[in-house]
C-alpha distance (Angstrom), angle and dihedral (degrees) to the residues before:
residue distance angle dihedral
M1 . . .
K2 3.81 . .
K3 3.79 114.4 .
W4 3.80 113.5 -137.0
T5 3.81 115.5 -145.0
L6 3.78 124.3 -162.2
R7 3.80 89.7 -110.8
G8 3.78 88.8 53.6
L9 3.78 90.3 48.7
T10 3.80 88.1 52.4
G11 3.78 91.3 58.2
A12 3.80 91.0 44.1
Y13 3.79 91.4 50.6
V14 3.79 93.1 49.3
A15 3.81 90.3 48.7
F16 3.81 90.1 49.0
V17 3.80 91.7 50.5
A18 3.78 90.9 48.2
T19 3.81 90.5 52.1
V20 3.80 98.3 44.0
C21 3.81 101.4 33.3
G22 3.75 103.0 24.2
A23 3.77 93.1 93.2
A24 3.81 93.2 46.7
E25 3.81 92.5 86.5
L26 3.76 132.1 13.9
M27 3.77 127.6 -151.9
T28 3.79 86.9 -116.7
D29 3.82 87.9 66.2
F30 3.80 87.8 70.2
A31 3.77 132.5 69.1
Y32 3.80 104.2 -139.0
G33 3.77 142.3 3.2
I34 3.79 143.0 -160.1
N35 3.80 118.4 -144.7
V36 3.79 123.6 -138.4
T37 3.83 131.4 173.7
V38 3.83 118.2 -133.0
N39 3.80 141.3 168.1
A40 3.79 126.7 -112.6
N41 3.83 124.9 -80.6
Q42 3.80 97.2 1.7
L43 3.79 134.8 131.5
Y44 3.81 112.1 -123.6
E45 3.79 132.0 -173.4
F46 3.79 133.4 -164.2
E47 3.80 138.5 172.1
L48 3.76 120.4 -115.1
T49 3.78 112.2 -115.2
D50 3.79 129.0 -146.9
T51 3.83 86.4 -106.3
I52 3.80 90.3 62.5
Y53 3.81 92.2 46.9
R54 3.79 88.8 51.3
Y55 3.80 92.9 62.9
V56 3.82 105.8 33.7
R57 3.78 113.1 99.5
H58 3.80 103.2 -165.2
E59 3.79 123.5 74.8
R60 3.80 93.5 -136.7
L61 3.84 92.7 47.0
A62 3.79 93.1 -112.2
D63 3.82 91.0 149.7
L64 3.80 94.9 66.7
R65 3.79 123.0 101.6
I66 3.80 138.7 164.1
F67 3.81 115.6 -137.3
D68 3.80 125.2 -165.9
A69 3.80 125.1 -138.2
H70 3.85 90.3 -83.2
G71 3.81 93.6 54.6
N72 3.82 94.9 -105.3
T73 3.80 123.0 134.9
V74 3.81 117.7 -116.5
P75 3.84 126.6 -152.3
Y76 3.79 117.6 -91.2
N77 3.83 144.3 166.5
I78 3.80 131.8 -144.8
I79 3.81 112.8 -137.0
H80 3.80 115.4 -155.8
P81 3.82 122.8 -151.6
A82 3.78 119.7 -117.4
A83 3.78 120.0 -86.6
T84 3.80 115.0 -82.4
V85 3.81 96.5 -120.2
T86 3.79 121.1 2.8
T87 3.82 101.1 177.3
T88 3.79 135.6 8.4
V89 3.81 123.4 -176.1
R90 3.81 113.0 -172.6
R91 3.80 135.2 -171.8
E92 3.80 134.4 160.4
E93 3.80 126.5 -140.9
A94 3.81 126.1 -172.3
L95 3.81 116.0 -127.9
V96 3.79 125.8 -138.7
L97 3.81 106.3 -120.2
F98 3.80 127.4 -154.9
P99 3.85 115.0 -165.4
V100 3.78 114.7 -142.0
K101 3.81 130.7 -166.6
N102 3.79 110.6 -153.9
T103 3.78 133.9 173.3
E104 3.79 95.9 -154.7
A105 3.82 115.6 98.6
D106 3.81 97.3 -164.0
L107 3.79 101.7 102.9
Q108 3.80 97.1 -167.2
Q109 3.81 99.1 52.0
D110 3.79 132.2 87.8
L111 3.81 116.3 -71.4
D112 3.80 117.8 -118.7
V113 3.82 95.3 -130.8
R114 3.79 138.5 113.8
I115 3.81 115.9 -115.1
E116 3.82 123.5 -153.8
R117 3.79 119.0 -163.4
N118 3.78 136.5 -173.1
T119 3.79 125.6 -124.7
K120 3.82 90.7 -82.1
G121 3.81 92.4 55.2
I122 3.81 94.8 -107.8
I123 3.80 117.0 142.0
V124 3.80 110.7 -108.8
N125 3.81 100.4 167.2
V126 3.80 140.3 15.8
K127 3.81 119.7 -160.3
N128 3.80 115.8 -154.8
D129 3.75 129.0 -120.8
E130 3.80 106.8 -81.0
R131 3.82 89.4 -138.5
A132 3.82 91.1 62.0
D133 3.80 109.1 99.2
G134 3.80 94.9 -158.3
K135 3.78 91.6 -102.7
S136 3.80 97.7 80.7
P137 3.83 111.7 136.3
L138 3.81 92.0 -139.2
T139 3.79 115.2 82.7
Y140 3.76 119.1 177.9
Y141 3.74 129.8 -171.5
I142 3.80 116.4 -150.5
A143 3.82 120.5 -158.6
D144 3.79 127.9 -176.7
M145 3.82 111.1 -147.6
G146 3.81 90.7 -171.6
E147 3.77 115.0 -171.1
N148 3.82 91.2 -20.4
A149 3.80 93.7 75.6
D150 3.80 107.6 114.4
A151 3.77 141.4 132.8
T152 3.81 93.3 -90.8
V153 3.82 90.6 77.5
R154 3.81 97.3 101.7
S155 3.81 101.4 169.0
L156 3.81 147.3 -7.3
L157 3.82 126.4 -118.9
F158 3.81 116.6 -146.0
D159 3.82 129.4 -150.2
W160 3.81 105.1 -174.1
Q161 3.78 140.8 164.7
H162 3.79 112.6 -98.9
G163 3.76 145.3 145.2
Q164 3.78 128.2 -122.9
Q165 3.80 92.7 -78.1
A166 3.79 110.1 38.5
V167 3.80 136.4 145.1
A168 3.80 122.5 176.1
N169 3.79 128.4 -175.1
V170 3.81 111.0 -142.8
I171 3.80 130.7 -167.0
I172 3.81 124.4 -169.7
F173 3.81 126.8 -156.3
T174 3.79 129.6 -173.7
S175 3.79 134.5 -159.0
G176 3.76 139.3 175.8
N177 3.80 95.2 -149.2
L178 3.84 108.1 24.5
R179 3.81 89.3 -110.9
D180 3.81 110.5 72.7
W181 3.80 110.2 50.3
R182 3.78 127.8 -173.7
P183 3.83 129.0 -176.4
I184 3.81 116.4 -109.6
G185 3.79 102.5 170.5
S186 3.79 146.0 -0.8
G187 3.77 139.4 175.6
P188 3.79 146.4 119.1
V189 3.78 130.0 -64.8
F190 3.78 115.7 -165.4
H191 3.78 143.9 179.2
L192 3.79 111.3 -167.8
L193 3.80 128.2 169.7
Q194 3.79 111.3 -158.2
N195 3.82 123.6 170.6
N196 3.82 90.0 -17.9
H197 3.82 90.2 -54.2
L198 3.79 120.9 116.7
F199 3.81 121.2 -138.0
A200 3.79 110.9 -169.0
H201 3.80 134.6 170.3
N202 3.80 121.8 172.7
Q203 3.82 107.2 157.0
I204 3.82 128.7 95.4
T205 3.80 124.6 -174.0
V206 3.82 117.9 -127.4
N207 3.78 129.8 -167.3
G208 3.82 127.9 -161.0
I209 3.79 103.0 9.5
S210 3.83 122.7 -166.0
R211 3.80 130.6 -168.1
Y212 3.81 100.4 -78.0
L213 3.80 128.7 49.3
K214 3.79 130.7 -160.5
I215 3.81 113.7 -163.8
M216 3.79 123.7 -173.5
S217 3.78 146.3 142.0
N218 3.78 114.6 -78.7
D219 3.81 95.3 -145.0
E220 3.80 140.5 38.3
S221 3.80 93.5 -69.8
E222 3.78 126.9 87.3
I223 3.78 126.0 -124.6
V224 3.81 121.5 -151.7
L225 3.79 112.2 -154.3
N226 3.79 124.8 -154.3
C227 3.79 95.9 -178.1
V228 3.80 141.1 -13.7
K229 3.80 122.7 -157.5
A230 3.79 126.1 -161.5
V231 3.81 112.9 -137.1
Y232 3.81 113.9 -145.2
E233 3.79 117.7 -159.6
T234 3.79 129.0 172.9
R235 3.79 112.9 -160.8
N236 3.78 133.3 -177.4
H237 3.78 105.8 -162.6
E238 3.76 145.3 139.0
D239 3.82 110.1 -82.9
T240 3.81 96.1 -159.8
P241 3.83 108.0 122.1
Y242 3.77 117.7 -107.7
Q243 3.75 123.6 -112.1
W244 3.79 110.7 -135.9
T245 3.80 129.0 -141.6
T246 3.81 123.7 -177.7
V247 3.81 114.1 -137.9
E248 3.80 123.9 -159.7
P249 3.83 121.5 -150.3
T250 3.78 116.6 -99.6
I251 3.81 95.9 -167.4
I252 3.82 126.1 34.9
K253 3.80 117.7 -172.4
N254 3.82 114.2 168.1
N255 3.83 103.9 -67.8
L256 3.83 94.9 -11.5
F257 3.80 118.7 95.4
R258 3.81 123.3 -173.7
Y259 3.80 124.1 -160.5
T260 3.80 125.5 -166.4
L261 3.80 123.2 -150.9
A262 3.76 132.8 -174.3
T263 3.80 113.2 -88.4
G264 3.79 111.3 -97.4
F265 3.81 95.2 22.1
P266 3.86 104.6 148.8
V267 3.81 109.2 -133.0
H268 3.82 114.6 -166.0
A269 3.83 101.9 161.8
L270 3.81 144.1 5.6
T271 3.77 138.0 -144.8
I272 3.80 114.6 -163.7
T273 3.79 119.7 -175.8
P274 3.82 134.2 169.8
R275 3.78 115.2 -114.4
S276 3.82 96.5 -131.8
D277 3.81 130.1 60.8
N278 3.82 120.0 -104.4
T279 3.79 92.0 21.6
I280 3.80 125.7 140.6
Q281 3.80 123.1 -173.2
H282 3.79 132.3 -179.4
L283 3.78 109.0 -149.6
M284 3.79 148.4 166.5
V285 3.82 122.4 -134.7
R286 3.80 120.5 -155.4
S287 3.79 134.2 174.6
G288 3.78 139.4 -179.0
P289 3.80 147.4 147.1
N290 3.82 88.9 -88.4
T291 3.79 140.3 -3.0
E292 3.83 92.7 -91.3
T293 3.82 96.2 57.7
M294 3.80 107.7 45.9
S295 3.80 125.3 153.6
P296 3.84 128.2 -165.7
Q297 3.81 116.7 -104.6
Y298 3.81 104.1 171.3
A299 3.80 141.2 4.3
G300 3.81 124.7 -174.9
N301 3.78 148.3 82.4
I302 3.78 126.5 -48.8
F303 3.77 122.8 -170.8
R304 3.78 145.9 179.3
L305 3.80 109.0 -160.3
K306 3.79 125.0 176.2
V307 3.79 114.2 -153.5
G308 3.77 111.6 177.7
D309 3.78 107.3 -46.1
K310 3.82 94.0 -24.2
V311 3.80 126.9 92.0
Y312 3.82 118.1 -153.4
Q313 3.79 123.5 -156.5
P314 3.82 133.7 175.6
D315 3.78 122.9 -87.3
T316 3.79 123.6 -99.1
I317 3.81 114.3 -76.5
V318 3.81 107.0 -130.5
L319 3.81 110.0 -156.1
R320 3.80 120.7 -134.0
Q321 3.81 90.7 -120.1
V322 3.80 141.5 -2.2
F323 3.79 112.3 -77.0
H324 3.82 125.6 -159.9
H325 3.79 95.2 -173.3
P326 3.81 115.6 143.2
V327 3.83 95.1 -157.3
W328 3.83 122.3 64.8
E329 3.78 126.4 175.6
I330 3.81 133.1 -166.1
E331 3.81 119.1 -165.9
V332 3.80 116.0 -170.9
L333 3.79 104.1 -147.3
R334 3.81 96.1 -176.1
A335 3.79 139.3 -10.2
N336 3.79 140.0 -173.4
K337 3.81 90.7 -121.6
P338 3.83 127.3 59.9
N339 3.81 97.6 -135.5
I340 3.80 107.7 67.6
E341 3.79 114.7 -155.9
P342 3.82 123.3 -167.2
P343 3.83 109.1 -92.9
V344 3.79 121.1 -118.5
L345 3.81 105.4 -102.7
M346 3.81 121.2 -162.4
M347 3.80 122.5 -177.0
G348 3.80 118.2 -145.5
W349 3.78 112.3 -152.7
R350 3.77 142.3 167.6
P351 3.81 113.5 -146.9
Q352 3.76 125.6 -123.5
R353 3.79 117.7 -123.4
V354 3.80 130.1 -133.6
R355 3.80 125.5 -149.2
F356 3.77 121.5 -166.3
L357 3.79 138.5 175.0
S358 3.77 118.1 -125.7
S359 3.80 121.4 -144.4
D360 3.80 109.1 -172.4
A361 3.77 125.2 13.0
G362 3.77 115.8 -101.8
S363 3.77 143.9 75.4
Y364 3.81 116.3 -24.5
T365 3.78 128.2 -168.7
V366 3.80 126.3 -139.5
A367 3.82 100.1 -150.4
I368 3.81 119.0 -158.6
G369 3.77 138.9 178.3
S370 3.78 123.8 39.8
A371 3.78 134.6 158.5
S372 3.81 93.0 -163.4
V373 3.84 100.0 47.3
T374 3.81 106.8 76.7
H375 3.82 103.0 152.0
F376 3.79 133.4 70.7
G377 3.78 121.9 -98.9
P378 3.82 127.9 -128.5
Q379 3.80 114.0 -44.6
I380 3.80 129.3 -142.2
P381 3.84 110.1 -103.6
E382 3.79 118.3 -117.9
A383 3.82 92.9 -118.6
I384 3.79 92.0 58.0
R385 3.81 92.6 42.9
A386 3.81 89.0 55.5
D387 3.81 90.4 53.1
H388 3.81 90.5 52.6
S389 3.79 99.8 51.1
S390 3.79 92.3 157.6
A391 3.77 117.8 40.9
I392 3.79 124.8 -157.4
S393 3.78 107.6 -104.1
I394 3.78 117.3 -137.0
A395 3.80 130.9 179.3
L396 3.78 120.6 -131.3
T397 3.75 119.9 -138.4
N398 3.79 124.0 -135.6
D399 3.80 91.1 -120.7
I400 3.79 101.5 124.4
V401 3.80 118.5 -164.3
P402 3.82 119.3 -161.5
L403 3.81 117.0 -118.6
S404 3.80 104.5 170.1
G405 3.78 94.7 -20.5
E406 3.78 124.8 -148.8
E407 3.81 92.4 -21.2
A408 3.81 89.9 74.2
I409 3.81 93.9 57.0
K410 3.78 97.7 43.6
T411 3.76 110.5 111.5
R412 3.77 107.7 -119.4
A413 3.76 119.4 -143.1
P414 3.83 110.4 -101.9
V415 3.77 117.1 -106.9
P416 3.85 107.5 -103.2
Y417 3.81 95.7 -131.7
K418 3.81 93.0 161.1
K419 3.80 91.4 53.8
Y420 3.81 91.5 48.3
F421 3.81 91.2 48.3
L422 3.81 92.8 51.8
W423 3.81 90.9 49.2
L424 3.80 89.5 49.5
V425 3.81 91.3 51.5
L426 3.81 91.1 48.3
I427 3.81 92.3 50.2
A428 3.81 90.9 47.8
V429 3.82 90.9 51.4
L430 3.81 90.6 49.7
L431 3.80 91.4 49.9
V432 3.82 92.0 49.6
M433 3.80 91.5 48.3
S434 3.83 91.2 48.2
Y435 3.80 90.3 50.7
M436 3.82 92.4 49.4
S437 3.82 91.6 46.9
A438 3.82 91.5 51.3
R439 3.83 91.6 50.5
L440 3.81 90.7 48.7
V441 3.83 91.8 51.9
R442 3.83 92.4 49.3
H443 3.79 90.6 49.0
M444 3.79 92.3 52.1
R445 3.85 92.1 51.8
Q446 3.80 95.2 54.7
P447 3.94 116.2 113.9
G448 3.81 114.9 -93.1
H449 3.81 93.4 24.0
D450 3.78 114.2 136.5
D451 3.81 105.1 -111.3
Q452 3.77 88.8 -153.1
């Protein structure tokens, strides 16, 4: 008796799918394809490229198939990346600041100050360099994070003394021993009143914080701090780097800019930046499956500030979930400049992956884009997926070959079945009435019938 192995069952299953489902779709049902050469009875895996997203027409990638050399579909699975951010726990804690006047200009060396600590080792006083005359241009702020210094401190919030039009450039250093300092963050904070509208930004991202902080202005000016708060955030998220795609607006209407993406494109994050230097804009970002059903995704300030030879831009906007919306909209509600240009919009995305089972060795075609194919094809069974715990990774090229071309992705007008049915009923009623009228006329013409 022949013993069936799981590998043999894999080949049998693929052959069965090819026989039963192969005629369900044809390659001519799809617009374009990408060819790839594989071996027999293997599990393969590839990342979806922006070229594939450009041509698929269904948000869930239903119009994607893999055909073998004989034109039969083979079983496959779509693997989705993890959610962008699953949990975020946030708290803010005010830091105790000690201002220091120092004559030394080397920012990453030991400070010439006297430190007083309490019994727990926490800094309670900092005495300035006796050589400083009180007019030194360098003002530091020292903060002792104590036992609360950990990697969950994502940023610092600044409350500072300013006028109506103020921009300060801040740099932050950290140290574990008050001697060896390293920079962990820098950027602008600003408070600008323009046309009775306030533009404010007071948060700077930090990375890799240690126990002690040194905070100071990053230029010739001096910044006077009222309070600094450490922002603690705990995030569970996918660490795979984003791929970035720049999107240009398709519709510009005054201060409203509309961007169109390919259907199914997985957007995890955004970067939005003004096109001109020293520009601040307060905006609203919306997205949706169409222009009638849009939902807000972000509201806040974006900026592009040039301080010296450095240009500062806002941090990446991480969305609360992955969105596949094809329509995105940016409305600039107010700006510090009269002429509003469309912002530069970049989409951060992590591609989905596709696994498929090959049957025979040869050239296979990844077919994409169809208005008529709206359901998923044959899936790989769990038993076979368990046998192939590690798939062979292959990279798709961007060499697109036409199958049926643009005709396959054109949305065809739906067949008006209801209209046809009503016409059929009307014609049937007319035929019945004509038949009854003819019978009535014949009956009236029979001999002996009362002509009245």
